[in-house]
N, C-alpha and C positions, 0 to 999 in steps of 0.2 A: 531551647533553640529560639533565637530571636527571629523576628520577621525578616530582617536583613539576611540572616543565615539561610532561612527557608527560600527566600527569593534567589539567592546565589545558587543554592542546590538545584532548584528548578531550572534555572538558566543553564547550568552545566548539563543537566539531564537532557534538555531540549537540544543543546548543541551536540551532545553525544548521539542522540537519536537522529538528528539531521545527517551527521557523518555516516552513521550506519546506513541510512536511506541512500545517500549518495554512492556508497560503496556497492550496494546490492541492486539498485534500480535496473541496471542493465540485464539482470537475470530474469526479469519479468516481462510479460506481454501487455498487461492491462493495469490501469489505475482506476480504482473504484472509490467513489465518494458517496457516503451516506450521511444522514444528519448527525450521526454519532461518531463515525470512524472514517479513516482513510486507509485503503488497502492497496497493496500491489498483489497481482495474481497472474497465474498462467492460464487459468481457465475460469470463465465467468458465464453464468446463465441467469438471466433476469426474466422472471415470469410475472405477468400482471394477473392478479387474483381478484375475485369479487366475493365478498361475504356480506349478505344482507344489504346489498346496495352500496357497501363501502369498498372502494378500490384500494388495494395495497400491493406491494411488490415483495416477491420472494426472490432473494438473490443468493445464489450458491456459487461459491468460489473454491478452487482447489489450488494447492501449492501456493499458499498466500503468505504475505507478511503484513502485520498490523502496525499502524502508526499509533503507538500508545506507550508513553514513557513510563507508565506505572505497571506495565505488563512485563513479567520476567521472561516469558517466552513469546517472542513476536512472530516466529515462523510457525505456521499452522498448516496441517494437511488439508483440512476441509473446514469451510465456514458457511454458515447459513444465517442470513439476515432477513428478518421480516420488518417492513417499514411502511408507514402510510405517507412518508415524505418522499421527496425526489431522490432519485438515484442517478448518479452520473458515472458512465463507463467510457473510458478513453483507451484506445489502443496506442501503446507506446511505439514510437518510431525506432526501428533498429538501424543503427549506423552500419554502413557496409564495412566489411573487413578490410582493414588497411594494412598494407605491408610497410615495413620501415623503408625509408628512402634508400635507394640504391639496390633494392631487391633483397631477397632472402640469402643470397650468396655473396661473399666478399669478392671484390674484383680480382 
């Protein structure tokens, strides 16, 4: 496999992953970023821990999706991450339910 073939394969995988993300993001409540991964989750708990004067974060997520193009199963029931780096948790905005124009019943 040439370097060009490998680059084309990785580009196609990234595009496929982005499309999957776009299709499922509305099913989740939180976006979680760690130094190694990006997650979508419906439940997130971040605990600040201290061990021998070193502060670290324990992040637990459930009903999650992992942004990782090399992972065959991206949907995960439970995730536990231990990190000494920053953790960013954002709540996703849920758009209001919109009915089709003209209402649900034909005139």
